[in-house]
PDB file of N, CA, C and O in Angstrom, chain B, residues numbered from 101:
ATOM      1  N   MET B 101       1.073  -1.200   0.055  1.00  0.00           N
ATOM      2  CA  MET B 101       0.021  -0.025   0.083  1.00  0.00           C
ATOM      3  C   MET B 101       0.917   1.073  -0.156  1.00  0.00           C
ATOM      4  O   MET B 101       0.645   1.787  -1.122  1.00  0.00           O
ATOM      5  N   LYS B 102       2.261   1.440   0.755  1.00  0.00           N
ATOM      6  CA  LYS B 102       2.779   2.826   0.736  1.00  0.00           C
ATOM      7  C   LYS B 102       3.419   2.753  -1.084  1.00  0.00           C
ATOM      8  O   LYS B 102       3.399   3.824  -1.692  1.00  0.00           O
ATOM      9  N   THR B 103       3.810   1.812  -1.643  1.00  0.00           N
ATOM     10  CA  THR B 103       4.130   2.062  -2.584  1.00  0.00           C
ATOM     11  C   THR B 103       2.918   2.752  -3.527  1.00  0.00           C
ATOM     12  O   THR B 103       3.278   3.766  -4.126  1.00  0.00           O
ATOM     13  N   MET B 104       1.780   2.402  -3.694  1.00  0.00           N
ATOM     14  CA  MET B 104       0.795   2.819  -4.139  1.00  0.00           C
ATOM     15  C   MET B 104       0.525   4.258  -3.817  1.00  0.00           C
ATOM     16  O   MET B 104      -0.119   4.981  -4.578  1.00  0.00           O
ATOM     17  N   GLN B 105       1.010   4.646  -2.721  1.00  0.00           N
ATOM     18  CA  GLN B 105       0.520   6.006  -2.090  1.00  0.00           C
ATOM     19  C   GLN B 105       2.222   6.716  -2.550  1.00  0.00           C
ATOM     20  O   GLN B 105       2.102   7.941  -2.550  1.00  0.00           O
ATOM     21  N   LYS B 106       2.912   6.520  -2.724  1.00  0.00           N
ATOM     22  CA  LYS B 106       4.202   6.990  -3.264  1.00  0.00           C
ATOM     23  C   LYS B 106       4.090   7.173  -4.879  1.00  0.00           C
ATOM     24  O   LYS B 106       4.653   8.094  -5.469  1.00  0.00           O
ATOM     25  N   LEU B 107       3.610   6.576  -5.266  1.00  0.00           N
ATOM     26  CA  LEU B 107       3.324   6.420  -6.858  1.00  0.00           C
ATOM     27  C   LEU B 107       2.568   7.599  -7.325  1.00  0.00           C
ATOM     28  O   LEU B 107       2.908   8.492  -8.101  1.00  0.00           O
ATOM     29  N   ALA B 108       0.951   7.315  -6.380  1.00  0.00           N
ATOM     30  CA  ALA B 108       0.314   8.456  -6.402  1.00  0.00           C
ATOM     31  C   ALA B 108       0.671   9.817  -6.129  1.00  0.00           C
ATOM     32  O   ALA B 108       0.158  10.783  -6.692  1.00  0.00           O
ATOM     33  N   VAL B 109       1.472   9.864  -5.342  1.00  0.00           N
ATOM     34  CA  VAL B 109       1.794  11.688  -4.903  1.00  0.00           C
ATOM     35  C   VAL B 109       2.874  11.662  -5.962  1.00  0.00           C
ATOM     36  O   VAL B 109       2.797  12.810  -6.399  1.00  0.00           O
ATOM     37  N   THR B 110       3.904  11.015  -6.692  1.00  0.00           N
ATOM     38  CA  THR B 110       4.705  11.082  -7.450  1.00  0.00           C
ATOM     39  C   THR B 110       4.315  11.568  -8.786  1.00  0.00           C
ATOM     40  O   THR B 110       4.868  12.277  -9.626  1.00  0.00           O
ATOM     41  N   SER B 111       3.028  10.873  -8.698  1.00  0.00           N
ATOM     42  CA  SER B 111       2.316  11.211 -10.498  1.00  0.00           C
ATOM     43  C   SER B 111       1.761  12.251 -10.431  1.00  0.00           C
ATOM     44  O   SER B 111       1.672  12.955 -11.436  1.00  0.00           O
ATOM     45  N   VAL B 112       1.161  12.692  -9.059  1.00  0.00           N
ATOM     46  CA  VAL B 112       0.495  14.478  -8.930  1.00  0.00           C
ATOM     47  C   VAL B 112       1.611  14.985  -9.512  1.00  0.00           C
ATOM     48  O   VAL B 112       1.762  15.375 -10.669  1.00  0.00           O
ATOM     49  N   ALA B 113       2.568  14.938  -8.386  1.00  0.00           N
ATOM     50  CA  ALA B 113       3.785  15.766  -8.605  1.00  0.00           C
ATOM     51  C   ALA B 113       4.196  16.091 -10.097  1.00  0.00           C
ATOM     52  O   ALA B 113       4.480  17.249 -10.402  1.00  0.00           O
ATOM     53  N   ILE B 114       4.225  15.163 -10.940  1.00  0.00           N
ATOM     54  CA  ILE B 114       4.721  15.324 -12.182  1.00  0.00           C
ATOM     55  C   ILE B 114       3.559  15.739 -13.061  1.00  0.00           C
ATOM     56  O   ILE B 114       3.766  16.183 -14.190  1.00  0.00           O
ATOM     57  N   CYS B 115       2.480  15.618 -12.620  1.00  0.00           N
ATOM     58  CA  CYS B 115       1.120  15.842 -13.341  1.00  0.00           C
ATOM     59  C   CYS B 115       1.162  17.799 -13.023  1.00  0.00           C
ATOM     60  O   CYS B 115       0.935  18.561 -13.963  1.00  0.00           O
ATOM     61  N   ALA B 116       1.394  18.192 -11.982  1.00  0.00           N
ATOM     62  CA  ALA B 116       1.096  19.314 -11.710  1.00  0.00           C
ATOM     63  C   ALA B 116       2.104  20.138 -11.965  1.00  0.00           C
ATOM     64  O   ALA B 116       1.863  21.326 -12.182  1.00  0.00           O
ATOM     65  N   PHE B 117       3.726  19.527 -11.983  1.00  0.00           N
ATOM     66  CA  PHE B 117       4.505  20.047 -12.842  1.00  0.00           C
ATOM     67  C   PHE B 117       4.334  20.572 -14.269  1.00  0.00           C
ATOM     68  O   PHE B 117       4.723  21.663 -14.686  1.00  0.00           O
ATOM     69  N   ALA B 118       3.727  19.673 -14.909  1.00  0.00           N
ATOM     70  CA  ALA B 118       3.662  19.360 -16.309  1.00  0.00           C
ATOM     71  C   ALA B 118       2.537  20.360 -16.675  1.00  0.00           C
ATOM     72  O   ALA B 118       2.684  20.765 -17.828  1.00  0.00           O
ATOM     73  N   ALA B 119       1.640  20.793 -16.152  1.00  0.00           N
ATOM     74  CA  ALA B 119       0.757  21.448 -15.910  1.00  0.00           C
ATOM     75  C   ALA B 119       0.954  22.665 -15.945  1.00  0.00           C
ATOM     76  O   ALA B 119       0.347  23.452 -16.671  1.00  0.00           O
ATOM     77  N   LEU B 120       1.946  22.974 -15.052  1.00  0.00           N
ATOM     78  CA  LEU B 120       2.502  24.379 -14.957  1.00  0.00           C
ATOM     79  C   LEU B 120       3.186  25.044 -15.937  1.00  0.00           C
ATOM     80  O   LEU B 120       3.065  26.231 -16.242  1.00  0.00           O
ATOM     81  N   THR B 121       3.963  24.165 -16.447  1.00  0.00           N
ATOM     82  CA  THR B 121       4.968  24.060 -17.753  1.00  0.00           C
ATOM     83  C   THR B 121       4.396  24.524 -18.939  1.00  0.00           C
ATOM     84  O   THR B 121       4.634  25.548 -19.580  1.00  0.00           O
ATOM     85  N   GLY B 122       3.522  23.518 -19.155  1.00  0.00           N
ATOM     86  CA  GLY B 122       2.520  23.605 -20.494  1.00  0.00           C
ATOM     87  C   GLY B 122       1.533  24.441 -20.777  1.00  0.00           C
ATOM     88  O   GLY B 122       1.038  24.651 -21.885  1.00  0.00           O
ATOM     89  N   CYS B 123       1.160  25.075 -19.418  1.00  0.00           N
ATOM     90  CA  CYS B 123      -0.342  25.793 -20.024  1.00  0.00           C
ATOM     91  C   CYS B 123      -0.225  27.020 -20.462  1.00  0.00           C
ATOM     92  O   CYS B 123      -1.244  27.702 -20.575  1.00  0.00           O
ATOM     93  N   SER B 124       1.044  27.545 -20.797  1.00  0.00           N
ATOM     94  CA  SER B 124       1.076  29.324 -20.705  1.00  0.00           C
ATOM     95  C   SER B 124      -0.221  29.753 -21.972  1.00  0.00           C
ATOM     96  O   SER B 124      -0.849  30.810 -21.908  1.00  0.00           O
ATOM     97  N   GLY B 125      -0.373  29.014 -22.752  1.00  0.00           N
ATOM     98  CA  GLY B 125      -1.216  29.425 -24.186  1.00  0.00           C
ATOM     99  C   GLY B 125      -2.636  28.934 -24.525  1.00  0.00           C
ATOM    100  O   GLY B 125      -3.321  28.921 -25.548  1.00  0.00           O
ATOM    101  N   MET B 126      -2.867  28.370 -22.715  1.00  0.00           N
ATOM    102  CA  MET B 126      -4.179  27.613 -22.784  1.00  0.00           C
ATOM    103  C   MET B 126      -5.332  28.485 -22.274  1.00  0.00           C
ATOM    104  O   MET B 126      -4.898  29.324 -21.485  1.00  0.00           O
ATOM    105  N   THR B 127      -6.326  28.546 -22.415  1.00  0.00           N
ATOM    106  CA  THR B 127      -7.782  29.142 -21.923  1.00  0.00           C
ATOM    107  C   THR B 127      -7.836  28.397 -20.331  1.00  0.00           C
ATOM    108  O   THR B 127      -7.223  27.373 -20.029  1.00  0.00           O
ATOM    109  N   GLN B 128      -8.756  29.219 -19.394  1.00  0.00           N
ATOM    110  CA  GLN B 128      -8.741  28.641 -18.443  1.00  0.00           C
ATOM    111  C   GLN B 128      -9.509  27.368 -18.176  1.00  0.00           C
ATOM    112  O   GLN B 128      -9.203  26.610 -17.256  1.00  0.00           O
ATOM    113  N   GLN B 129     -10.580  27.140 -19.056  1.00  0.00           N
ATOM    114  CA  GLN B 129     -11.301  25.990 -19.091  1.00  0.00           C
ATOM    115  C   GLN B 129     -10.508  24.685 -19.951  1.00  0.00           C
ATOM    116  O   GLN B 129     -10.936  23.534 -20.040  1.00  0.00           O
ATOM    117  N   ASP B 130      -9.385  25.162 -20.476  1.00  0.00           N
ATOM    118  CA  ASP B 130      -8.517  23.933 -20.949  1.00  0.00           C
ATOM    119  C   ASP B 130      -7.514  23.726 -20.001  1.00  0.00           C
ATOM    120  O   ASP B 130      -6.694  22.863 -20.315  1.00  0.00           O
ATOM    121  N   LYS B 131      -7.370  24.228 -19.032  1.00  0.00           N
ATOM    122  CA  LYS B 131      -6.490  24.578 -17.906  1.00  0.00           C
ATOM    123  C   LYS B 131      -7.244  23.507 -17.088  1.00  0.00           C
ATOM    124  O   LYS B 131      -6.837  22.362 -16.893  1.00  0.00           O
ATOM    125  N   ASN B 132      -8.526  24.097 -16.588  1.00  0.00           N
ATOM    126  CA  ASN B 132      -9.444  23.007 -16.011  1.00  0.00           C
ATOM    127  C   ASN B 132      -9.231  21.703 -16.488  1.00  0.00           C
ATOM    128  O   ASN B 132      -8.883  20.812 -15.714  1.00  0.00           O
ATOM    129  N   THR B 133      -9.393  21.517 -17.599  1.00  0.00           N
ATOM    130  CA  THR B 133     -10.057  19.809 -18.125  1.00  0.00           C
ATOM    131  C   THR B 133      -8.462  19.032 -18.027  1.00  0.00           C
ATOM    132  O   THR B 133      -8.314  17.836 -17.776  1.00  0.00           O
ATOM    133  N   ALA B 134      -7.478  19.891 -18.255  1.00  0.00           N
ATOM    134  CA  ALA B 134      -6.184  18.951 -18.248  1.00  0.00           C
ATOM    135  C   ALA B 134      -5.624  18.951 -16.478  1.00  0.00           C
ATOM    136  O   ALA B 134      -4.837  18.076 -16.116  1.00  0.00           O
ATOM    137  N   ILE B 135      -6.101  19.960 -15.540  1.00  0.00           N
ATOM    138  CA  ILE B 135      -5.760  19.410 -14.469  1.00  0.00           C
ATOM    139  C   ILE B 135      -7.065  18.251 -14.015  1.00  0.00           C
ATOM    140  O   ILE B 135      -6.679  17.432 -13.181  1.00  0.00           O
ATOM    141  N   GLY B 136      -8.138  18.135 -14.338  1.00  0.00           N
ATOM    142  CA  GLY B 136      -9.257  17.623 -14.115  1.00  0.00           C
ATOM    143  C   GLY B 136      -8.688  16.176 -14.352  1.00  0.00           C
ATOM    144  O   GLY B 136      -8.501  15.331 -13.477  1.00  0.00           O
ATOM    145  N   ALA B 137      -8.483  16.067 -15.496  1.00  0.00           N
ATOM    146  CA  ALA B 137      -7.800  14.850 -15.977  1.00  0.00           C
ATOM    147  C   ALA B 137      -7.026  14.073 -15.280  1.00  0.00           C
ATOM    148  O   ALA B 137      -7.243  12.879 -15.076  1.00  0.00           O
ATOM    149  N   GLY B 138      -6.099  14.699 -14.886  1.00  0.00           N
ATOM    150  CA  GLY B 138      -4.739  14.319 -14.545  1.00  0.00           C
ATOM    151  C   GLY B 138      -4.823  13.713 -12.784  1.00  0.00           C
ATOM    152  O   GLY B 138      -4.262  12.874 -12.079  1.00  0.00           O
ATOM    153  N   ALA B 139      -6.071  14.914 -12.656  1.00  0.00           N
ATOM    154  CA  ALA B 139      -6.434  14.180 -10.683  1.00  0.00           C
ATOM    155  C   ALA B 139      -7.200  12.736 -11.075  1.00  0.00           C
ATOM    156  O   ALA B 139      -7.037  11.667 -10.488  1.00  0.00           O
ATOM    157  N   GLY B 140      -8.152  13.012 -12.321  1.00  0.00           N
ATOM    158  CA  GLY B 140      -9.140  11.552 -12.181  1.00  0.00           C
ATOM    159  C   GLY B 140      -8.302  10.602 -12.378  1.00  0.00           C
ATOM    160  O   GLY B 140      -8.544   9.523 -11.837  1.00  0.00           O
ATOM    161  N   ALA B 141      -6.908  10.768 -13.333  1.00  0.00           N
ATOM    162  CA  ALA B 141      -6.243   9.637 -13.564  1.00  0.00           C
ATOM    163  C   ALA B 141      -5.920   9.121 -12.526  1.00  0.00           C
ATOM    164  O   ALA B 141      -6.280   7.956 -12.358  1.00  0.00           O
ATOM    165  N   VAL B 142      -4.969   9.932 -11.248  1.00  0.00           N
ATOM    166  CA  VAL B 142      -4.158   9.480 -10.263  1.00  0.00           C
ATOM    167  C   VAL B 142      -5.330   8.662  -9.418  1.00  0.00           C
ATOM    168  O   VAL B 142      -5.019   7.601  -8.875  1.00  0.00           O
ATOM    169  N   GLY B 143      -6.878   9.251  -9.302  1.00  0.00           N
ATOM    170  CA  GLY B 143      -7.793   8.938  -8.655  1.00  0.00           C
ATOM    171  C   GLY B 143      -8.248   7.621  -8.767  1.00  0.00           C
ATOM    172  O   GLY B 143      -8.559   6.802  -7.902  1.00  0.00           O
ATOM    173  N   GLY B 144      -8.224   7.548 -10.317  1.00  0.00           N
ATOM    174  CA  GLY B 144      -8.845   6.133 -10.864  1.00  0.00           C
ATOM    175  C   GLY B 144      -7.612   5.132 -10.739  1.00  0.00           C
ATOM    176  O   GLY B 144      -8.050   3.982 -10.789  1.00  0.00           O
ATOM    177  N   ALA B 145      -6.166   5.156 -10.587  1.00  0.00           N
ATOM    178  CA  ALA B 145      -5.509   4.515 -10.416  1.00  0.00           C
ATOM    179  C   ALA B 145      -5.422   3.827  -9.090  1.00  0.00           C
ATOM    180  O   ALA B 145      -5.136   2.662  -8.811  1.00  0.00           O
ATOM    181  N   VAL B 146      -5.724   4.792  -8.392  1.00  0.00           N
ATOM    182  CA  VAL B 146      -5.559   4.568  -6.828  1.00  0.00           C
ATOM    183  C   VAL B 146      -6.680   3.939  -6.291  1.00  0.00           C
ATOM    184  O   VAL B 146      -6.607   3.110  -5.384  1.00  0.00           O
ATOM    185  N   LEU B 147      -7.781   4.326  -6.855  1.00  0.00           N
ATOM    186  CA  LEU B 147      -9.207   3.390  -6.601  1.00  0.00           C
ATOM    187  C   LEU B 147      -9.570   2.150  -7.192  1.00  0.00           C
ATOM    188  O   LEU B 147     -10.608   1.527  -6.964  1.00  0.00           O
ATOM    189  N   THR B 148      -8.726   1.855  -7.904  1.00  0.00           N
ATOM    190  CA  THR B 148      -9.045   0.684  -8.955  1.00  0.00           C
ATOM    191  C   THR B 148      -7.598  -0.014  -8.347  1.00  0.00           C
ATOM    192  O   THR B 148      -7.616  -1.174  -8.759  1.00  0.00           O
ATOM    193  N   GLY B 149      -6.663   0.154  -7.741  1.00  0.00           N
ATOM    194  CA  GLY B 149      -5.401  -0.754  -7.594  1.00  0.00           C
ATOM    195  C   GLY B 149      -4.483  -0.641  -8.712  1.00  0.00           C
ATOM    196  O   GLY B 149      -3.872  -1.629  -9.119  1.00  0.00           O
ATOM    197  N   GLY B 150      -4.317   0.831  -9.376  1.00  0.00           N
ATOM    198  CA  GLY B 150      -3.421   0.577 -10.711  1.00  0.00           C
ATOM    199  C   GLY B 150      -3.977   0.153 -12.116  1.00  0.00           C
ATOM    200  O   GLY B 150      -3.284   0.148 -13.133  1.00  0.00           O
ATOM    201  N   SER B 151      -5.466  -0.247 -12.057  1.00  0.00           N
ATOM    202  CA  SER B 151      -5.801  -0.939 -13.167  1.00  0.00           C
ATOM    203  C   SER B 151      -6.087   0.149 -14.205  1.00  0.00           C
ATOM    204  O   SER B 151      -6.679   1.209 -14.000  1.00  0.00           O
ATOM    205  N   ALA B 152      -5.535  -0.321 -15.423  1.00  0.00           N
ATOM    206  CA  ALA B 152      -5.473   0.489 -16.636  1.00  0.00           C
ATOM    207  C   ALA B 152      -6.884   0.966 -16.916  1.00  0.00           C
ATOM    208  O   ALA B 152      -7.022   2.182 -17.049  1.00  0.00           O
ATOM    209  N   ILE B 153      -7.944   0.199 -17.022  1.00  0.00           N
ATOM    210  CA  ILE B 153      -9.269   1.168 -17.019  1.00  0.00           C
ATOM    211  C   ILE B 153      -9.504   1.928 -15.708  1.00  0.00           C
ATOM    212  O   ILE B 153      -9.874   3.101 -15.764  1.00  0.00           O
ATOM    213  N   GLY B 154      -9.398   1.596 -15.064  1.00  0.00           N
ATOM    214  CA  GLY B 154      -9.527   2.904 -13.438  1.00  0.00           C
ATOM    215  C   GLY B 154      -8.395   3.824 -13.971  1.00  0.00           C
ATOM    216  O   GLY B 154      -8.569   4.984 -13.598  1.00  0.00           O
ATOM    217  N   THR B 155      -7.512   3.685 -14.578  1.00  0.00           N
ATOM    218  CA  THR B 155      -6.947   5.091 -14.831  1.00  0.00           C
ATOM    219  C   THR B 155      -7.613   5.701 -15.961  1.00  0.00           C
ATOM    220  O   THR B 155      -7.880   6.883 -15.746  1.00  0.00           O
ATOM    221  N   VAL B 156      -7.883   5.374 -16.825  1.00  0.00           N
ATOM    222  CA  VAL B 156      -8.285   5.685 -18.000  1.00  0.00           C
ATOM    223  C   VAL B 156      -9.740   5.900 -18.093  1.00  0.00           C
ATOM    224  O   VAL B 156     -10.198   6.395 -19.122  1.00  0.00           O
ATOM    225  N   GLY B 157     -10.465   5.591 -17.165  1.00  0.00           N
ATOM    226  CA  GLY B 157     -12.015   5.738 -16.630  1.00  0.00           C
ATOM    227  C   GLY B 157     -11.571   7.225 -15.964  1.00  0.00           C
ATOM    228  O   GLY B 157     -11.855   8.264 -16.560  1.00  0.00           O
ATOM    229  N   GLY B 158     -10.980   7.233 -14.907  1.00  0.00           N
ATOM    230  CA  GLY B 158     -10.804   8.539 -13.834  1.00  0.00           C
ATOM    231  C   GLY B 158     -10.271   9.613 -14.741  1.00  0.00           C
ATOM    232  O   GLY B 158     -10.604  10.748 -14.403  1.00  0.00           O
ATOM    233  N   ALA B 159      -9.663   9.535 -15.608  1.00  0.00           N
ATOM    234  CA  ALA B 159      -9.180  10.394 -16.551  1.00  0.00           C
ATOM    235  C   ALA B 159     -10.294  11.093 -17.190  1.00  0.00           C
ATOM    236  O   ALA B 159     -10.561  12.287 -17.054  1.00  0.00           O
ATOM    237  N   ALA B 160     -10.992  10.129 -17.983  1.00  0.00           N
ATOM    238  CA  ALA B 160     -12.244  10.652 -18.652  1.00  0.00           C
ATOM    239  C   ALA B 160     -13.070  11.429 -17.778  1.00  0.00           C
ATOM    240  O   ALA B 160     -13.360  12.566 -18.151  1.00  0.00           O
ATOM    241  N   VAL B 161     -13.546  10.965 -16.559  1.00  0.00           N
ATOM    242  CA  VAL B 161     -14.473  11.512 -15.937  1.00  0.00           C
ATOM    243  C   VAL B 161     -14.061  12.765 -15.283  1.00  0.00           C
ATOM    244  O   VAL B 161     -14.830  13.697 -15.047  1.00  0.00           O
ATOM    245  N   GLY B 162     -12.653  12.734 -14.970  1.00  0.00           N
ATOM    246  CA  GLY B 162     -12.263  14.033 -14.302  1.00  0.00           C
ATOM    247  C   GLY B 162     -11.814  14.936 -15.352  1.00  0.00           C
ATOM    248  O   GLY B 162     -11.520  16.079 -15.000  1.00  0.00           O
ATOM    249  N   GLY B 163     -11.709  14.620 -16.590  1.00  0.00           N
ATOM    250  CA  GLY B 163     -11.623  15.874 -17.707  1.00  0.00           C
ATOM    251  C   GLY B 163     -12.936  16.706 -17.969  1.00  0.00           C
ATOM    252  O   GLY B 163     -13.115  17.912 -18.138  1.00  0.00           O
ATOM    253  N   VAL B 164     -13.967  15.397 -17.936  1.00  0.00           N
ATOM    254  CA  VAL B 164     -15.373  16.283 -18.119  1.00  0.00           C
ATOM    255  C   VAL B 164     -15.823  17.162 -17.090  1.00  0.00           C
ATOM    256  O   VAL B 164     -16.282  18.294 -17.242  1.00  0.00           O
ATOM    257  N   ILE B 165     -15.645  16.520 -16.006  1.00  0.00           N
ATOM    258  CA  ILE B 165     -15.756  17.681 -14.697  1.00  0.00           C
ATOM    259  C   ILE B 165     -14.997  18.939 -14.612  1.00  0.00           C
ATOM    260  O   ILE B 165     -15.520  20.008 -14.297  1.00  0.00           O
ATOM    261  N   GLY B 166     -13.627  18.773 -14.928  1.00  0.00           N
ATOM    262  CA  GLY B 166     -12.733  19.961 -15.038  1.00  0.00           C
ATOM    263  C   GLY B 166     -13.455  20.704 -16.223  1.00  0.00           C
ATOM    264  O   GLY B 166     -14.004  21.757 -15.900  1.00  0.00           O
ATOM    265  N   ASN B 167     -13.521  20.416 -17.228  1.00  0.00           N
ATOM    266  CA  ASN B 167     -14.288  21.020 -18.240  1.00  0.00           C
ATOM    267  C   ASN B 167     -15.340  22.114 -18.012  1.00  0.00           C
ATOM    268  O   ASN B 167     -15.375  23.241 -18.506  1.00  0.00           O
ATOM    269  N   GLN B 168     -16.163  21.550 -17.181  1.00  0.00           N
ATOM    270  CA  GLN B 168     -17.588  22.060 -16.802  1.00  0.00           C
ATOM    271  C   GLN B 168     -17.301  22.919 -16.065  1.00  0.00           C
ATOM    272  O   GLN B 168     -17.711  24.070 -16.216  1.00  0.00           O
ATOM    273  N   VAL B 169     -16.403  22.485 -14.944  1.00  0.00           N
ATOM    274  CA  VAL B 169     -16.199  23.826 -13.820  1.00  0.00           C
ATOM    275  C   VAL B 169     -16.000  25.437 -14.498  1.00  0.00           C
ATOM    276  O   VAL B 169     -15.292  25.968 -15.354  1.00  0.00           O
ATOM    277  N   GLY B 170     -16.881  25.760 -13.728  1.00  0.00           N
ATOM    278  CA  GLY B 170     -16.533  27.510 -14.056  1.00  0.00           C
ATOM    279  C   GLY B 170     -17.476  28.123 -15.410  1.00  0.00           C
ATOM    280  O   GLY B 170     -17.486  29.269 -15.859  1.00  0.00           O
ATOM    281  N   LYS B 171     -18.317  26.803 -15.907  1.00  0.00           N
ATOM    282  CA  LYS B 171     -19.267  27.519 -17.035  1.00  0.00           C
ATOM    283  C   LYS B 171     -20.063  28.151 -16.875  1.00  0.00           C
ATOM    284  O   LYS B 171     -20.685  28.614 -17.831  1.00  0.00           O
TER     285      LYS B 171
END
């Protein structure tokens, strides 16, 4: 379990760094979509024990939620 938590924390840190460096030309809605997809992917991976389907499903749901925030 500790390995999964370390992997999740590392993944969130990498996603946050990538989001900060790659979002200079994006609209706020695009940024919210990317952040939601990243958070959803990490959440899906943690909840399903690293399952690829859980990770992709979490990213899709998180992306949709992120896209709709602030509309």
